[in-house]
N, C-alpha and C positions, 0 to 999 in steps of 0.2 A: 504494500500500500504506500502511495506517495502523494505529494502535493495536497496534504490535508484531506486525503480520501478521494480526491478528484479522479485518480487513476489507480489501478491495481495491476501489478506486474505478476502474471501467473504463466509459467511455462506451458507451451502448447501441449494439450493432451493430459495435463496434470489432473484435471477433474474430468469425470466421465461425461458430464454434460458441457456444452459450450459455455465459455465464461468470457464475457467481454471485459477489456481493460478499463473501459469507461462506460457509464450507463446513460448515454445520450446527453452528456454535458457539453456546453460550448467549448470550443478550442481556444487556445491562447490568443490567436489573432483576433477572434471575435471579441474576447474579453478586453483586449487592448483598444479596439475600436470604440466599444461602449464606454470604457474608462475615459478615453480622450474627450468624448462628447459630454459626458457628465461633468468632468473636471472643468471643461471650458464653460459650460452653461452655468455652473455654480461658482466659478472662479475659486475653486478649492486649491489650497496649497499642499501639494504632495508630489512624490516622485515614485514611479513604478520601477521595478527591477530593470526592465528593458531600457529605461531612460538613464538609470544610474550607470549601466554598463559594468563591465568587470572591475574597472578601477574604483567606481563608486561603491560597488558591493563589497570590495575589499576594505574600503575606508569605513563603511558603516557597520560591518560585521566582524572584522578582524580575521576573516578567512584568508587562506593563501589564494594566489591568483588562480591556481588550478581548481581549488575548491569552489571559488566564486564562479568560475566558468561552468562547472558542473551544476551549481545551484541555480544558474540561470537557464539551464536546459530543461524547459518545462513544456508540458503539453496542454494542460487544462486548468491552470491557475496563474495568477499574477500577484506577487508580493508587492505591497505598496508601503513606502515610508511616509507616515502621516506627519505633516508639518503644520497643521492648522489646529484649531481649538477643539475641545471635546464636544461642544455644542455643534460645531460645524461637521464633526465626524458623524454625529447622529443624523444630521441632514444628508450627508453623503450616503450613509447606509440606507436611509429611506429611499433615496433616488435609485440606488442599486436594486433594492427590493422591487421597485416599480418596473425594473428591467428583468425581473425574475432571476436575480443574482444574489449571492450571499457575500457578506464581508465577515471573515473569521479573524478574530484578534489573536495573534500569536504572542510570543514573548517580546518581540520587537516590532514586527511588521504586521500590517493588515493584509489578509489574503483574500483576493477577489476570485470568486469561482462560481460555478453553477450551483443549482439547488441540490448539492450533495455535501458530504463531509465524512470525517473519520468514523463517526458512529454508523452511518449507513454503509460505509465500505466494510467495516468490521462485521456487520450483520450479514452482508452478502457473502463474505468469506466463511463465516460460521455456518451459514446455511449450506454452502457448497461442501464444506468438510463433513457436515452431518449427513449429506447425501452420499458422499464418497465412502464414509465409514459408518454406514447405517447399522444401528444396533450397538455400536461401541459407546463407551462413556468417555466423553471428551471434556477436558478442562482448558479453558481459555484464559490467557494472561495478557494484559496490556500494560504499557508503560507510558507515562506522560509527565510533563513538567510545567504545563501552561494551561490557562483556562480553555483554550480551544481543544484540549485533550479530554475534557470532562465527559462529554457524550460518549466517546470511545471507551473511557475507563469504566463508565457505568454499564457498558454493553458486554463486558466479559466477567467471568467468574471471579477472577482475582485482578485487582487494580494495584499497580505499583506506581506510587507517586514519588517522583524524584524532586529534590529541592532544586528549583530553577534559579538562574542568575538574576531574574527580575523580581523575585519575591512576590509573585501574584498569589492571592489566597486560593487554595485548592480545597474546597469543601465538597465532600461527597455526600449525596443524599440517598444513593441506591443501597440496596441490601447486600451487595457483594462484599467479598473480603478485601480489605485495603491494607497494603503494606507501605510503610514509609521508611525506607532504608536510611541509615545515618549518613552514608556517603552520597555525593552528588554526581551527576553526569554518568558516563559509562560504568564507573566504579560502583555506583549505587545500583544500577541495573544488574551488574554481575553479582553483587552482594545478595540481592533479592532472589535471583534465579538459583544461585547455589543453595540458598536457604530452602527454597521450594523443592529442589532436587533431593535435599537431605531428608525431606518428609516422605519421599517415595520409596516403597519397599524394593529392595534389591538394587537401588541406585546409590552410588557413593560419590557425593560432591567432592570429597577429599581426593578421590582418584582422578576426578575430572580436573581439579586444581593442579594435580601433579602430572597431568598428561598421561595417566595410565589407562 
């Protein structure tokens, strides 16, 4: 799953039934066209990823040039650096909803996309896995560190909430199990997964740590 759930990368033939990478969502070129019109009409102050370019993405994110190039290779979403007020952001979001688009707030950027998201993408994947492994007991785990992850986190059996850089409140209301590892970033994800593996009969997280 990528681009906040706008697209799902599944190897051909992995699921017994056909599985589309995207579910009828607008492509990036269409999003950019709508964005330009809405920004012009509302005189909003913001910059999209394609306007920042690789150098601007590096400056705003701290990514390497190669990482920035890869981050800018998108099919169905457009990150936007918001430079206007919160009130104007609400106005911008309303204008996009009128175009049947969504604005998802991430840790730093606003993500413009069609009417889909991580929650819907996860549910599509879970349904596909349930069909592939019919009759099996499956346990789903998701990881998130920003408010735009909450829907996804609520859709899985176990939600792993990682401390993010931007200190956004991450309040869960669903009845699933929630883990909050002490470490942040990839180390926190690793810590949570190893703890979950330790709970499984016949699985040794210690052996995995040691490469055995």
